[in-house]
C-alpha positions as CSV (number, residue, x, y, z in Angstrom):
1,M,188.9,60.5,16.4
2,S,188.8,58.3,13.4
3,T,192.0,56.3,12.6
4,S,191.1,55.8,8.9
5,V,193.5,57.0,6.3
6,G,190.8,58.3,3.9
7,T,192.2,60.7,1.5
8,K,195.8,62.0,1.9
9,E,194.5,65.0,3.7
10,T,191.0,64.2,5.0
11,P,190.0,60.9,6.7
12,I,187.0,59.1,5.3
13,E,185.6,56.0,7.0
14,R,185.2,53.1,4.6
15,Y,183.6,50.7,7.0
16,P,180.6,50.6,9.3
17,S,180.7,51.8,12.9
18,G,181.0,48.3,14.2
19,A,184.3,47.6,12.5
20,G,187.0,46.2,14.8
21,P,190.6,47.5,15.1
22,E,192.1,44.6,13.1
23,Y,189.8,45.3,10.1
24,I,190.4,49.0,10.3
25,A,194.1,48.6,10.3
26,A,194.0,46.2,7.3
27,R,191.6,48.5,5.4
28,N,193.9,51.4,6.0
29,E,196.9,49.5,4.6
30,L,194.8,48.5,1.6
31,L,193.8,52.1,1.1
32,K,197.5,53.1,0.9
33,A,197.9,50.5,-1.9
34,E,194.8,51.8,-3.6
35,W,196.3,55.3,-3.6
36,E,199.5,54.0,-5.1
37,L,197.4,52.2,-7.8
38,R,195.4,55.4,-8.5
39,D,198.7,57.3,-8.9
40,Q,200.1,54.7,-11.2
41,L,197.0,54.7,-13.4
42,E,197.4,58.4,-13.7
43,R,201.1,58.1,-14.7
44,V,200.3,55.4,-17.3
45,A,197.4,57.5,-18.7
46,E,199.8,60.4,-19.1
47,M,202.3,58.2,-20.9
48,R,199.6,57.2,-23.3
49,R,198.8,60.8,-24.0
50,K,202.4,61.6,-24.7
51,L,203.1,58.8,-27.2
52,P,204.9,60.2,-30.3
53,T,203.1,60.5,-33.7
54,G,202.0,57.0,-34.8
55,A,202.0,55.3,-38.2
56,Q,200.0,56.7,-41.0
57,M,197.0,54.4,-41.7
58,K,196.0,53.1,-45.1
59,S,192.7,54.1,-46.7
60,Y,190.7,51.2,-45.3
61,T,187.1,50.8,-46.4
62,F,184.5,49.2,-44.2
63,Q,180.8,48.3,-44.8
64,E,178.2,49.9,-42.6
65,G,174.5,49.9,-42.4
66,P,171.9,52.5,-41.2
67,K,171.9,53.9,-37.7
68,D,168.7,51.9,-36.9
69,I,170.2,48.5,-36.2
70,A,166.9,46.8,-36.9
71,Q,167.1,47.9,-40.6
72,S,168.9,45.6,-43.0
73,G,170.0,48.3,-45.4
74,P,171.1,50.2,-47.3
75,I,174.7,49.2,-46.8
76,K,177.3,51.8,-47.6
77,N,181.1,52.1,-47.6
78,T,182.7,54.0,-44.8
79,T,186.4,54.7,-44.7
80,L,188.7,55.1,-41.7
81,A,189.1,58.7,-42.9
82,D,185.4,59.2,-42.7
83,L,185.3,58.1,-39.1
84,A,188.1,60.6,-38.3
85,A,186.8,63.4,-40.5
86,D,185.6,65.8,-37.7
87,G,189.0,65.7,-36.0
88,R,187.9,63.9,-32.9
89,S,189.7,60.7,-31.8
90,V,188.3,57.5,-33.3
91,V,188.0,54.6,-30.8
92,V,187.2,51.1,-32.1
93,W,186.8,47.8,-30.4
94,H,188.1,45.0,-32.6
95,M,185.5,42.3,-32.0
96,M,186.4,38.6,-32.5
97,F,183.7,37.6,-35.0
98,S,185.1,35.4,-37.7
99,P,183.4,35.4,-41.1
100,D,182.2,31.8,-40.7
101,A,181.1,32.1,-37.1
102,E,177.5,32.5,-36.0
103,E,178.2,34.6,-33.0
104,P,181.1,36.7,-31.7
105,C,183.6,35.7,-29.0
106,S,181.7,35.7,-25.7
107,M,184.3,37.8,-23.9
108,C,184.3,40.3,-26.8
109,A,180.5,40.4,-26.6
110,M,180.6,41.2,-22.9
111,V,182.9,44.1,-23.6
112,V,180.6,45.4,-26.3
113,D,177.6,45.1,-23.9
114,G,179.4,47.7,-21.8
115,I,180.5,49.9,-24.7
116,N,177.0,49.9,-26.1
117,A,175.5,51.1,-22.8
118,S,178.2,53.7,-22.4
119,A,178.0,54.9,-26.0
120,P,175.8,58.0,-25.4
121,H,178.4,59.3,-23.0
122,L,181.5,58.3,-25.0
123,Q,180.1,59.8,-28.2
124,Q,180.2,63.2,-26.5
125,H,183.9,63.0,-26.9
126,V,185.0,60.4,-29.5
127,N,183.8,58.7,-32.7
128,L,183.0,55.2,-31.6
129,G,182.7,52.0,-33.6
130,I,182.8,48.2,-33.3
131,I,184.7,46.5,-36.2
132,G,184.5,42.8,-36.9
133,K,185.6,40.6,-39.8
134,A,182.2,39.0,-40.2
135,P,180.1,40.3,-43.1
136,I,178.1,43.4,-42.2
137,E,174.8,41.5,-42.5
138,K,175.9,39.0,-39.9
139,L,177.3,41.7,-37.6
140,R,174.1,43.7,-37.7
141,S,171.8,40.7,-37.3
142,Y,173.5,39.6,-34.1
143,A,173.8,43.2,-32.8
144,A,170.0,43.7,-33.3
145,R,169.2,40.5,-31.4
146,R,171.6,41.3,-28.6
147,G,170.2,44.9,-28.3
148,W,173.3,46.7,-29.4
149,D,171.5,49.7,-30.7
150,K,173.7,52.7,-29.6
151,V,177.0,52.1,-31.4
152,R,178.1,51.8,-35.0
153,F,179.0,48.4,-36.4
154,L,181.5,48.2,-39.3
155,S,182.6,45.1,-41.2
156,S,186.3,44.8,-42.3
157,S,185.4,41.6,-44.3
158,E,186.7,43.2,-47.6
159,S,189.9,44.8,-46.3
160,D,193.2,43.8,-44.7
161,F,192.6,46.0,-41.7
162,N,192.6,43.2,-39.1
163,A,195.7,41.6,-40.5
164,D,197.6,45.0,-40.6
165,M,196.6,45.6,-37.0
166,H,198.1,42.2,-36.1
167,L,194.7,41.0,-34.9
168,E,194.2,38.3,-37.6
169,H,196.5,35.2,-37.5
170,P,199.1,37.3,-35.6
171,A,202.7,36.0,-35.6
172,W,202.6,35.2,-31.9
173,F,199.4,33.1,-32.3
174,P,199.0,32.2,-36.0
175,D,196.2,29.7,-35.4
176,A,194.0,32.5,-34.1
177,D,191.6,33.7,-36.9
178,Q,190.7,36.9,-35.0
179,M,191.9,38.5,-31.9
180,P,190.3,41.2,-29.7
181,G,191.5,44.7,-28.9
182,M,190.8,48.4,-28.7
183,S,192.5,51.0,-30.9
184,V,192.6,54.8,-31.1
185,F,193.1,56.7,-34.3
186,K,193.2,60.4,-35.0
187,K,193.5,62.8,-38.0
188,G,196.8,64.6,-37.7
189,D,197.7,68.1,-38.6
190,D,198.8,66.9,-42.0
191,G,195.3,65.5,-42.7
192,A,196.4,61.9,-42.5
193,V,194.7,59.4,-40.2
194,R,197.3,58.1,-37.8
195,H,197.4,55.3,-35.3
196,V,197.5,56.5,-31.7
197,Y,197.2,53.4,-29.4
198,T,196.2,49.8,-29.4
199,V,195.7,47.4,-26.5
200,G,194.8,43.8,-26.7
201,A,193.7,41.1,-24.3
202,H,197.2,39.7,-24.0
203,F,200.3,41.2,-22.6
204,D,202.2,38.3,-24.0
205,P,201.2,34.8,-25.3
206,R,200.7,33.5,-21.8
207,T,199.4,36.5,-19.9
208,E,195.9,38.0,-20.4
209,R,194.1,40.9,-18.6
210,G,195.4,43.4,-21.1
211,A,192.0,44.8,-21.8
212,D,190.4,44.5,-18.4
213,L,189.9,48.2,-18.1
214,M,187.5,48.1,-21.0
215,S,184.8,46.2,-19.0
216,P,183.4,47.0,-15.6
217,V,182.7,43.3,-15.0
218,W,186.3,42.6,-13.9
219,S,186.4,45.6,-11.6
220,V,183.3,44.3,-9.7
221,L,184.6,40.8,-9.5
222,D,187.9,42.0,-8.2
223,I,186.3,43.6,-5.1
224,I,184.3,40.5,-3.9
225,P,185.8,37.9,-1.6
226,E,185.4,35.2,-4.3
227,G,187.4,37.2,-6.8
228,R,187.2,36.5,-10.6
229,G,188.5,32.9,-10.3
230,S,188.6,31.1,-13.7
231,W,185.2,32.4,-14.8
232,Y,184.7,33.0,-18.5
233,A,181.9,35.1,-19.9
234,G,179.3,33.2,-22.1
235,N,176.8,34.0,-24.7
236,D,174.5,31.2,-23.6
237,Y,172.9,33.1,-20.6
238,I,172.2,36.2,-22.7
239,K,168.6,36.3,-23.9
240,L,168.6,37.4,-27.5
241,K,165.7,39.0,-29.3
242,A,163.9,36.9,-31.8
């Protein structure tokens, strides 16, 4: 009979038939920890869903181009209220892309790679957007060359949205022009758009990994023997379109 722990009720082998007793015992101990982690993730997700009513958001206006990312215009104004108009949650990734930069932060870009690929699935449930401080023309030009063609890009270059979200020269890191993060907004019963949740890359000024769950890259690196190490994503190995 198998000695694997498997699920809490039904054993499932998670190793080949040639596995030795030492490996099996260690794997079963690891599985217990994985169950605990799964349960903790469920508890944290429930706590997020039960957060009290958040702050009412100002009437921010962003610049947005056409759905076809290859087209340069026309450019229109889109408000946060527009994004939330149908009552579904609005999920945005705050991309580090400073107005005078030629490309976004490479870690942010890696996250957006995953969001863009997942967008057709996510958009079945939420209104999804990538918001950056760079002018809309620069955002769209880079997005087109990177192949980000399934998600909306909006520029906050003419608003104080980033500063109000504490993602532009934040008090804890005033030298940072822009910071990354993901936020959720939703139209309340009173018709006002309200903040629901924000997560950034930092738990505190010295501790990162706050937004790891937003990219599958970290999950894969964490299951290999080498781990993630000190690796940092780059834009240099991504082939952009002409």
